[in-house]
N, C-alpha and C positions, 0 to 999 in steps of 0.2 A: 845386393840385394836379401840378402836372409833378413839383413832393419827392416829390407824399403815389406818384405811379404810378413815379417812381424807385425810394423803397423794396419797394414789391409785387413789382416785379420784380431788385429787391437778394436779395430774402427767397426768391420763388421760384427765381433761380438759384445760392443761398448752396452748393445742397448741391452742384452740378453745380464751382459751384468749384471746393471741396476736395476733390473725387470726383479735378477733373483734377491738383490738386497734391498728392494724394497718392502715396505714393513706392512703387515694386511689387520684386517681385523676381520673375523667371520661368526658366524652363532645360528642360534634359530628361536623364533618365538612362536610362544607357548600359549596359546589360552590356558589361561588355570584353572577356569569351570570345566572345560568339555576335554580340555590335554589336545586340540587341534593344533595344526600348523593354521597361522594365522597370517596370509598371505595380504598384499600393499600396506606392511605397518612401516611406516619412515622410522630411517634410523640416522641420526649425526653426531658426527662430534660437537659439544657444544661453541660458540664464538666463531666455525671457522664455515669454509663452504665443501666442507666433504660432506657428501649427503648421501645415502642409497636406502633401497625398501627393500621388503623382503619379498621371494614371487613366492609361485603358488604353492609350496613347500614350507613358507615360512622359512626359510632361509637369507639370511645376508653376507657381502662381503663387500671392504670393499678394495680390492684387486683393479692394481692400475690407477691408484686413484694419487699414491705420494703423497702419501699421506707423511706430514709432517713428527717430529719426536718429540718427546715428553707427554707432561702431564696431561689432560683433558678429562672431561666430563663425555659419556657418553653418553646420549637422547634416545629412549625406541619410548613413542608416540605414535597413536590411535587414536580418532574419536571413541566417544563412550566406554574409554580403560583410561585407568590412571597409569599418566606417564612417570618411566621407568629410568632411575639418573646410577651408571655405571663411573667411579671413578678409573681410570683402564693409563697406562702407563706404557708407551711405544715405541719402538726399539726399534732400534734400523735391523735391516732383515728379516725381523722376526716376527712372526704370524700368532694373534695372539688368539687364542680359541675360547668362547665367549660359554662355549655349552648352548643347553635350552633358555635362554629367559624365558620365566614367568609373565601375564601382564595379564593383570584381572581387571574385570568390569570398575569401571569405578561411578558406584553406588552415590556419589554427593552428585555426579551429572544424569540422576536415573530424569531428575525434572528437565535437561536437555531431548535427552529422547524420547518419553513421555510427553512431551511441551506443557507446560505450563500453560496457563493457555493467557497467549501473550498477545498485545495488538496486532493488527495487521486492518487492512484495510475493507476488507469484508465485516468486519466488526465494530463499526461502529458506526454513527452517525445517520446522514443519510448522505452522504457524497458529498457532500457543500457545505463549506467554510469547516472543514476538520481538518486536521493533520494525517498526515498516512505517514509513517512512521516505516523504519526500515528491521523491526523488531526481527523478521522472519528470516531479514540476509543476514544478521549477524550472528544467529543460533551457532552457527558451526566454529566462529574463531573463535580461539585459546588466547586474543588478548585478553586483559583485567582490564580495562577499562569498555572494552565493543561487550565482553558478558557485561559486565552493569549496565551499558546502553540496553542487552537482549531482553533482559528480565526482570531490573530493580527501577530504570528508569521508564522503561514502554508503558507504563498504563499511565502515565503523565502525557502522552505522547509527546516526549525529548525526542528530540530528533538530532543524531550524533553529525556535527559540526552546521547546522542548519539544513541537512538536505531530506527528502524521504524517499521512498519508493519507488521514485519515480526517475531517478539520479543515480539506480542501479541496476544491472541486470542477472534476470536471474534463468539461465537453463537450465535443461531436463536433459539429461544423455549431451549434453554438449547444442539443443537447442534452444533459442529463446525464448522466453513466455510474455516478456514483457509485451502488452496492449496496447495496437496501434491506435484506440482512442484516447489513453489518457497517457501513455506510455509507461503506465503502473503494470507489476506484474497482478494475474485475477488469484489469489491464493484458496480461495473457494476451490477452485480448478482441483484440488491435490489437497483439502482439508482432510482431518481427518486418516490421512495416509502416512501417518507419524514413521512407524517401524523400517518405512523404506526410504521415507526422504530424510531419515537422518543420517543417510549415508552423501555427505557435502565434500566440497571442495570450497571452500572460501578463499577470494583473493582483498586483501584491506585496500580499504581507499581506491584509488586509482593502479595501483601495484598492477604487474600485470600477472597475464595467469594462461594457462596452455591454449582454450577454447576462442576468446573473442575477445575485442580492443574492451570489452568491459565499460565500466561508467566509474565517475567519479566518487557515491557512495559506497563503489566496493563489488564484485564478482561471486555470483554462487551458482557452482552447475551440482542439481540433484543428480547423483548417479545412481540408474535403478534398472541395469545390468545386473541380471538376474545372476551370473558368474561371479560376480564383485560384490553381492547381500550374504550379510554374516547366516551361516547355514543355522538350522535348527527353527525352533517355532520358540511364542509369545503369547500369553492371554492376559487381558488386563479389563481391569475396569474399573475407571473415574468417576470420581460425584464432583461437582463442585453448584457455585450459587453466582458465578460471572459474567457467563453469557449461555451455556446448556447447564444442564439440571444430571445428565449421565452423558457415559461413553462406554461402551464395548470395542474391544478390537483384539482381533487375531492374524494372528502374521506367523508363518510359512516356510523358509529359503530350503533347497535338499544341496542347495553347493552344487560341483562337479560332479557329475558322478562318472562313470570306466568306458560311459558310450562319449563321452561330451558333453550333457546335456543336463542343462540345469535351470530350475523352476523355479519362482518364488510366486506367494500368492497373500493377498492380504485381504481382509474386510475389516468396515469398522461403521458403526451404529452412532450418534450424540440426539440426544432430543435432548427435551423440557418443556414446560408451561411458559415459561419465564429467566431470567438471570436477574443481575441485581437491577438495572432496566425494568419497570412496571411492563409490563403487556409485551414480549420478547420472545414469544414460542421460538422454537426451532426446532428443524427437523431434519435431520441428515445423515444419507448414507455412505457408503465409500467401500470400492472394490478393484482390485488392483489385481494383474497380473502379467510377469514375464516371464519368459523365454529364451534361451540362450542354448545355441548348439555352436562346438567348438571344432570349428572339421577336421583342423592339425594347427602345428605351432604358428601359421602366419596366418587363419580365416576366421573366423567368426561372425553369427551373425544372430544378431536381438529383435526381438518382437517383446515392445508393451503398451501395454495399455492403461490405462485408469478412469475410473468412471465418480463423480463425486455428488451428486445433485445433492442439494439443500434448498431449504425455505425458512425462511427465519423475520421473527415481526422487528422493526427499526423505532429510530426515540428520533424525537428533533430538541435542536437548541430550545430553552423556554425563557424567560425571564426570573427580573429579580422576584418581583410581584408572585409568579409562578412558585417558584421556589421556598415564599416566605407561607404560604398556605399550602403546599403540597409537598415540599421537600424534593431532593438532589433525584430521586429515586424518580423523578413522576414522569409520563410519557405521555401526552394526550392524546397520540396519533389510536388507540387502545377503547373498546367500552366491549359492554357487555351487551350479548346477544343467544334468548335462550337459555340461559346460566352460562353461554360458554364467553371466555374471550376471547373478543377480536379483535386483530387491528387491522386499520384502514393502511399501513403499511408495509409488505411482505414482499420481501427480496428473495425472486428465484434465480439460480443459476442451477441449469444442465448443458454441460462442455466440453463431453467426450471426448478424450484426446488418444490416439492413435500414431505410434512410433514403429520406425524399420531402422535400426541399426547395422551398419556392416565395420569391421574391425580387422584392419590388414597389415599385418609385423612385418612390409617389407623387408626389411634385416633388420640387425639388434641397433641398429641405430636409425631406421624409418617408421613410422608407424600415421595410417591413415584412415582414417574415420571418417564414413561416409553417413549421410542419415534425411531422411524422410520423415516427414509427419503431416498428418493429417483431425484438425481438428474442430467437429459445426455443434452448435446447438446453439443454449438460448440463455439471456442473461434480464433480468425485465422487475422491476418494482410496482405496484401497486399505488393508487390513491384516488381520492374521490374528488367527480369533476360531477359541478354543481350546473352546471350550463343545460341541462334537458329543455326544450321546447317544444315547440309545435306549432304548427302553419297551421295559420286560419285566412278565412274572406270574408272583411269587413267593408259590410259597405261596396265591393268589387276590389278591394286592395288588399290584396295578401300580405300577411304579418304575423312576426313570429313571437307569439305568447307565452313567459317561461321567465324561466332565469331563477334563482333561489338564492338565499342569504347563504354562508358561509357557512359549513356546517362542523367544525372543528373548535375543537375545545378552548384553543390557545388564537383565537377569534379575538384581538383587544375587548371587545365588545358584549364578551361573557364574563368579564370580571369586575371585581369594587374599582378601580381606578376610571373605570370609564363612566360611570353615574358619578363620582365624583367629581369626571371633571367636565362634566356638560351645565353642572351647576356652577363653574364659573371659580371667580373665587371666594366666595361663598355659599357653597351647595346650601341648598334648602335642605328640608325632612322628608323630601320625597325620595329626594337622590340619596339621602341618607340611607330611608328603608329600600332601594332597590338596590344599592351597594351589602346593604346585608341580607337581604336574599339570594343576590350576586353570588358573595363567599362562604354562604352555607350551601348554595349549589355545589359553591367547589369543593368544599371539605369535603360534602357527603358524596360525590359525583365527580364532575370534572373531566370525563369521558364521552367520549362521539354517541351518542344518542341512536343506533341503527336505527330503534324504534319508529322516531321520528321519520328516519331516512326512506323506509319501509311504506309508511302508512302515507309520505306525502305522494308517491311514485303511487300507490294505489288508485289514490285520486286521482293522480295524470297531471302530464309538464301544463301548465298555463296556467294553474288553482295556489294563488294565496293561500296563508294557514288559515285566515278563516273559513276556506272552503271554492269553490268555479268563481271564475271570470267568464262570463255568461256561456253561453253553449259555444262550445270550441272543435265540436264533433268530436276527433281522437281523441279517448280517456285517456288511455293508459300509454300514453309514451313516460316511460323516466324524466324524471326533473335531476334524477341524482343515477349515477352507475359510479361501480368501482371497472377505474379503467388500469392495464397495464403499459407502461412506458415499454418497451421493447425493443431486442438487438437481437436478431439471429447473426449471428456472424462464422464465413466459413475461413478455415483457410489452411493453407497449405505452402510447407517450406522444404527446402532443399537443401542442404551444404556441406563442405568437406573439408576437414582440417585436416592437415597434416604438422605433425611434431618429428624435428629434424636435429640427431646431435651431429653437432659439425664436427666438434672435436669434444675429449672431455673438461673445454673450458667453453662450447660455445652452444646454445642448443637456437635451432629457428622454433618456431609458433606462425602459422597462417592459417589461412581459411577463407573460402567464396558461400557467397547466403543470399540465399531468395526468399523473398515471405510476398506470397500472395495472402490479399485481403478484399471479399465481399460479405459488407453487412447491411443486412437488411433490417431498417429502423423505421418502427412504425405505431399504432397506440394501437390497443387491442379491448374488446367487452371485455371485460372479465369476469361481471357480472352486473342484470337488468337491479338487482335489488329491489322483486317484487313488480314490476312494470315488463311491457311484454314487448317493446324494444324501445330503440331510444334515433331520434335523429341529428344526421350528423352535419352540423351545422351550426355555426360561431354567433350562441344568442348574443354576445358581447359586439357585433359588430354595428349592431346600430348606435355605438356609441359614437361608435368613428362615419359612419354613414353620411350626416354632413360636412362632412371636410374629404371625403376620400368617395363617396359615390355611393350608388345604390344601393342599400342594406343587402338586395334577395341578393346581388353577384357575392358582395363584398365577402356573407355568410358563408358561402362553399367552400367547404373543404378542400373540395374537388370539380369544381365548374364541369366540368364535362359527364357527370353524374351528379345534377343537383337535387338535393333535400333527400339524400336517399338515407331508408332506416336500415336501423341496424342492428344485429342480434349480438351474442355471447358466444363469443370468438369470433367475429368480425373484425377486420381492418377498420379504422375511420379516424378522421383528424388526423393526420398524418402518416403519408405515407415515401418513403428515399431509399436509396439505397448510395452507400459509399462503396468505392473501390479505391483498394492503396497497392500498390509496391514497391516493393523495397530491395534492390541489388546492393551489397556490399564484399568489400573485401581487406583484407588484414593482415600482416606483416607482422615480426615481433623475433627480436631478439636478444637472447639471455645472457650473460659475460662472468664465467665466474674467478674468481684468481682470492692467490692469496687473502689478499687485504683489501682488495675492490671485488665489488659484485655491480653490474650496473645491466641497463636494458634500455631497450629504443622502440617503439611501436609507432604503426602510423597506420590510420585505415580510407576508405575510401568508399565510398556510397552515392546513391541517386535514389530520391524518394519522388510518387508518383501520388496525386489522389483526385478523385475526378466524383462528385456528388450527379445520381440519377435519381431526375422527380418521380414517381409514378399517381401521383398527382397535382390537379393544378389548382392552385390555392387560388381565391378570389381576389384575396389582396396584390397579389404578384402573380397576376395571370400570363406577364410576358416572361417572368424569372424565377418560376420554380420548377413548369412540367420539361422532362427528359435531360440529357443531361448536359453539364454545364463544363464550362472552361476545366482541362486538365491541367494543372499545378504541379511544377516541376523544383524539386529540393537539391543540392548540391550540398552533401554533407562530406565531410571529416574528420579524421582526428590526428596529434600525433600527442606525443607523451613518452616520457625517460625519467628515468631512478638511478642510482645512487647509493651505495651502502658501502660505506667506509669504518671496514676492522681496526681498530687502532689498536685494537688485546681482544682477547680472545670474551674480555667481559665490556665492555666499552666500545661501542658502536654509533656512528653515525650514520642519516639514513635521508637523503631527499628525496623526492617526487616529486612531477612537474606534466604539465599538460594540458591544450590546449584542442576544443569540439568548436564543431559546425554542428548543430544537430537541426533536422525539422521539427518546424512549431506541430505539437498534437492534431490527432482530429478533429478533438474538441476545443480546440483555438483558432482551429483557421476558417470553420467557418461558422456567418453573423449566426444566423437563426435556420441550420440547414432543414427543421420541422416544415418553416415554409417559401424558402426561397433559394436560388443559388450565392448567395452575397458574402463574399469572402470580406478580410477583412483588410483594411484599407492601408495603404503599404506592408503587406503580410512578407517576413522574410523567416532567413532560416536565426535560430536563436546560439552566440556564441557565448563558451563556458569556460572560462580560464582555470587552473587549479594548481597551486602549491604546497605543500609542507615539508617540516625540517624535525626531524625527530633525534630524543638522543636515548638511548636503547641502554638499558643493565642491568648484564645477566651475569647470577653464581649460584651455584648451588639452590641456595635459599632464599634470593631475592630476583625477581622478575619483575622490570621497573623500562613505564620508557614515558616520555613528555616530548609531546609535538607539539608544533607553530602551525596555524593555518590558515592559510584565505581563498578563497574564490568569487569567483565574477561570474552573473550572468545579464549579459544585455541584448535585446529584441524582445525579451520575453513575452505573450501575448494573455491576457485574460479575458474569455467572453459575462458577463454574468447575467441573468433573469430575474425582475422583481417589480413589481408594480411601486408605483413613486408618485409625487403630487406635487407639484408648485415651478412646473416648469417652466424657463420661461423660453421663450421662439412657440410655444403653442398658443391659438388662439384660445380665449379663455369663455368664451364667450359659446364654446362647441364643448371643450370640457373641463375648462374650471387648472390648462394645466395637467389631469391627472393620466397618467398613464402605464400599461405593464411593457414598459421595455427591455429592450437589450443594449448594455453596458459594453461597450468595446475598449480595453485601456490596452494601450500597443505602446512597443516602445519601453520596456520595464527594463529595468537597469537595477541590480542587487547588487550589496556584497557582503560576505559572510566572512568573519575574520575570527579569530579565538587562540584557547587555547586547552588541550585534555592532556588528563595524565590517566596513569595508573601503575600501583604497585601491590607486590603482594608479598606475604612474607613467610617460610614453613618456619613458626617457631621451631617449632617439636615434630614427631613423625605425625602428630596425632594435628596439631593447632593449626590453624591460617589465617593469617591476618590479610587486610585486601583494605586499600583504598584507591578511590576514583575519584572525575571529575573533571568539569570541561567549564570554563568561563570564555562566551562567544558575544558578538556581537554584531546583529542581523540585519540592512539598514536598507530602504530603498537608499538611491544617489542619484535621480534624477525624479522630474517632472516629465511621468511619461501624457503622452494624448489620450486622448479620450471622446470618445462621441455615441451618441444614445440614437437607437430605429428602434422602430416599430411599430403596427397594423395596422393603430392609429394616427401614424402620419409616413405611410406607404410613401416607398421611394424617394425620405428626404434624413438623412444624418445631421443630427440636431449637436451642435459641441459651442460653446460657454467661451468667449472671448479669443484669447489664441489656443482654447482647446488642450488646454491643459488641467490637468488634475495635481494640485502642489504636497506634493510624498515624497519630495527629498526629504532625508534624515527624518524619517519612521521607521519604524521599528519594522519587522518583518513578521509578520507572524506564526514562525515554523516550532512553538513549541516553548517550553523554559528555557533561558541565553544561556544560566547554570542551571549546573545539575554536581549535587557532589555527594560522596558514599565514604561512611566506613564500612567493614564486615570484618567479622569473626566466626572461622568455623571448626566446630572438632572432627573428625572420622578417625571411628576407635577400631580398634584392630579385630573386632569382634562384629566389624559392617555394619555398623550404624552411625548415624554420623547427624552433625544437629548446628546451624547455621544461623544468624542474625546480620540483617545491615540494615541501616539506617541510613536513612536519605533523605537531603536537603536541598528544593528546588526556588528559584528565581528568578526574577526579569522575565516573566510573561506577561506576552502584550497580545490585545483585542487585534481583529482584521480590520483596520480601518475602512471605511467607505468612499469610494476613491469620487463617487460626483459629489458628495458633501465638498469635500476640497477644490471644486471648479467655481468662475465665476458666476457661477448658476447662485450657491449659495449669498451671497449679493449684494443679486437684479431681484427689481420684482417685476409682474407678467410682462410689464411694456420696456424692459431694458433696463431703466433705471436704476441707481441704490438705492436697496430699501432704506423708507425714513426711519429713522433711530438706529442704522447701524452704526455699532459700536469694534473698532478693531481687538481691543482687548476681551471687549464679552465671547468677540466671534474666536479670541482663539483658547481663549477657557473652553467652548462649549465644544470645541473641534482636541481639543487634548485630546491622544492616544490614551486611553485606559492601559494601567499597567497592573495585574494583577495581584493578590494578595502570594507573599513567599508561604512558603508550608513543608512541611516534614512526611517524612513514611517512614513506615518502618515494616519490615518483612522478617516475617518467620520456616523457617524452613527445618526436613529432617525427613532421616527415612532409615530404612534397618531390612537383613538380608539373609534368610538363611537358606543355605544348605539342605538340602533333602536329597535321600537317597529310597531311589522306588524299584520297582522292575527291575530285574537282570543287571543289579547292582549300579545301573545309571543317576545320575545327578538331578537331580529338579534344584532350579534357584526359584524360592515364593518370595519376594519382596511387597514394599507401599512406600510410600515420597506423599510428602503430604505441603503444601505452603497455607501459610494464614498471612495475605496481603492485606495491609493496612491492618497494622494491628488494634493501633488504638482508634481509626474508626474518624481519619482529620478530613472533614469537610474541606477539599482542593479545585478550583475552576481548571479544568483543562486547556480549555480551549473560546472562543464567540464571535461574534460578531456585531460589527454595527449594525443598523435597520438603514435604510436611507430612503424611509417615506417620504419624510415629511422634509425636503432637501432647502429649504433656505434659511436663513436667519430668523428672522418673524416666526417661522411656525416651526424650528426646530426649535429654540426658544422659549414659547409657548409652551411645547409638549415635555419639554426636560425640565419645567417650573413648576411644574404642576407638584398643589403640596400633599398630594394623596398617590401620587405616586406616577411616570410619564405615560402613553401608550405605544409609544416607539421605541420602546429605549432598546439598548443592549440585549442581544441574548446570547447566553451560556451556555456549553458544555461542561457538563459537572463530572468527575472522576468518581468510578470506584469507591465504596466505602469499605469495609471490613468482609473482605471475600476468601473463601477456601476453596483447597483445591486438594481431593488422595484420589492415591493410585494405587490401588490394588493388581500386582502382575505374577506372573510365573513362567519362568522362561525354562523350554528344552529342549 
């Protein structure tokens, strides 16, 4: 009996005996500068699953984690601070007291906090045929390769794994910020708020994260909770010649006071007459407020709002001829008006965001975060509309008189090649003289002639350059106006996120989400430019009237309100709404064990789109006004991954995913400005992704090498342009010329490659690093292609079997090879200097899909073009590969600790970057023009000895630029 009792007591007390014998590590993490405790610091044993984080008082403990015995390296890590490593010896039953561990601000990382001017979608090009890199998404990563990609590779539009920022998710306080129109985050909405957007949580590629299912380019959550932002203040001033000239920022966060309140404020201004690109003014202001009330240990409520209105001038791609005459910084979009630079292409963003977040700690195992947000604002880009006209009565018949020449300086007839080309193979003296004058004008000017536009308007639409075209009555209709293409979005979003610790080895994450979008899309008269009014009709409808119907009806933007005059601020030309709703949910389990960590995750959702036309377009009277068909898409995702810890130094990781995504609004409707038409055979996009990595970690060396593969199926692209020589159009009407919508669908792509990064801490002050990527990003099929347009309303023109021969062409996704070698010196006296060399190769032009259809080989009658030769055609359509190039970037910084009143410490410092140190010229992207669309005419154009008229257009990278930031922390 006594023996049985002993057994019972033993089994009851056994867990307590084991607990008493468990080893533990305890300590406190403190800011080296402020000597204040640091919450939310990551603390873990390198090469193991044992990890924890500091509490609100900076304290950490591994209690209850069954630590392994032996020698390990304890890592203490937080963004913006230098990572500390401590060798530890864990003994059975012993508690290792680490005491206070001090972290100091990583001066070398000041560029990450202050925001070296890295590229994102609000800083490049016109939004067409340009790369949208993911540098902003990666800036919080500590991975060696991804840091190189974010800060050294980004200026070349390099895209890790061939992915752009539509393949990644950006969240703020757990709420998705990617736009439903393009799938991309609108970085401009929080531009200039560097001090508060620096608090980021990043999940690499498709790896597990706590807030959302994510995407294959990674998931970033910007934590803007007032209680989570570092207490203290910061003021800074930056100078640059890249996208803006100056930036002033100031921020202050209180931390949590004794009453449970926390406040954070920030304001900044960015400005400049132009950056590296000519004629690109920049004017941006940003404000931020976050207030949090912590009611008790279980409940906290946070309100966050930010508003970052900005307006900037943008550039465009240029031809080789333009580059030879004007240089790589040439921007034809601007000109002088009354002594001031004025850009015709100005982009304005004003979309304030309001968020309310509730945090509920149900118990020490379960947390629920419930969020709501509201966003309403505008996004628009201006351009010159040269279709002004006047309605006149000629012998009892109404007619539209007007229409003007293309005023854009990059119009092909403004350049020397045009005058030499019209002379044929042997241009004469007059051709050379005209070409000389064109070149001289381009060298001296080559910009928008605002004076000509205003003079023309003051004479009135319906006149040519020599004067009146008779007595037309109304004389002050503008021939030219500045039009703004506007998108006014209203978005409401709700979600609830749960995190639960099932046991010490298993964690669960999940969420339910709802997003509603009402998007108003319209053109607005931004400036009548000296005229009194503008007639809201399509002057160019006359060119389509023979084939399509009466010009009086076709010309109307809104048949229900014909021949309407509009004034500044009025909507005109097109006006429609898109409503979108997204319902989604996700669930995820993460498992952590001694040798293996793994996760599995799934998502399910439904997406709805519907167009509502507010104008009845003259070309599409039966298919433009009112509500169109509701479109429904089923979305899902599954992913999983495993980390195998062979030893503490050698790790192997695999991640795989499959997603079915809704197409973006941008690639759903064929021409929503005029009608309800939807892309033929539209369906969900399938994305598959997998990667396998080997990771090596020691106290001195950190390295990763990964092989990756991704496939994309059923993608769609809708493009708009003017082209010539289209087979299938009546040549007696318009000679095969038309402004078209090119619809390419069923596009399949494959991205495969290898990436690596290695960092070696040679000494306590010298760090060496290397990174690189070798990729092959190709089209894997011949997608479907057809054309629509108002010149042939109700028709869809395709060629042959309706395919474009794109298979095996390289996808234009930036350099497909990139390599880096770098060295950095960090002195104990708080100064640092670093140099990186970066090599880029295998960057390809964006190919024209139309040129690779059977239209290229066919004459207007459908027969093969006389003289067609397959070898010559192959040469004409060979995809251009840009030259390889090398860039060097130099960084440096210094900080000082200064004693102020009451013996308080202040920290003064600066950080500087010189990018492209040796001013190396490089092409970052470009596209083939589709204007000369058949073999005969493209041969003629590209064979001109003095330069083609419609050759490839290129985006050039920045030359040598600088960035200097001076800051004070207190």
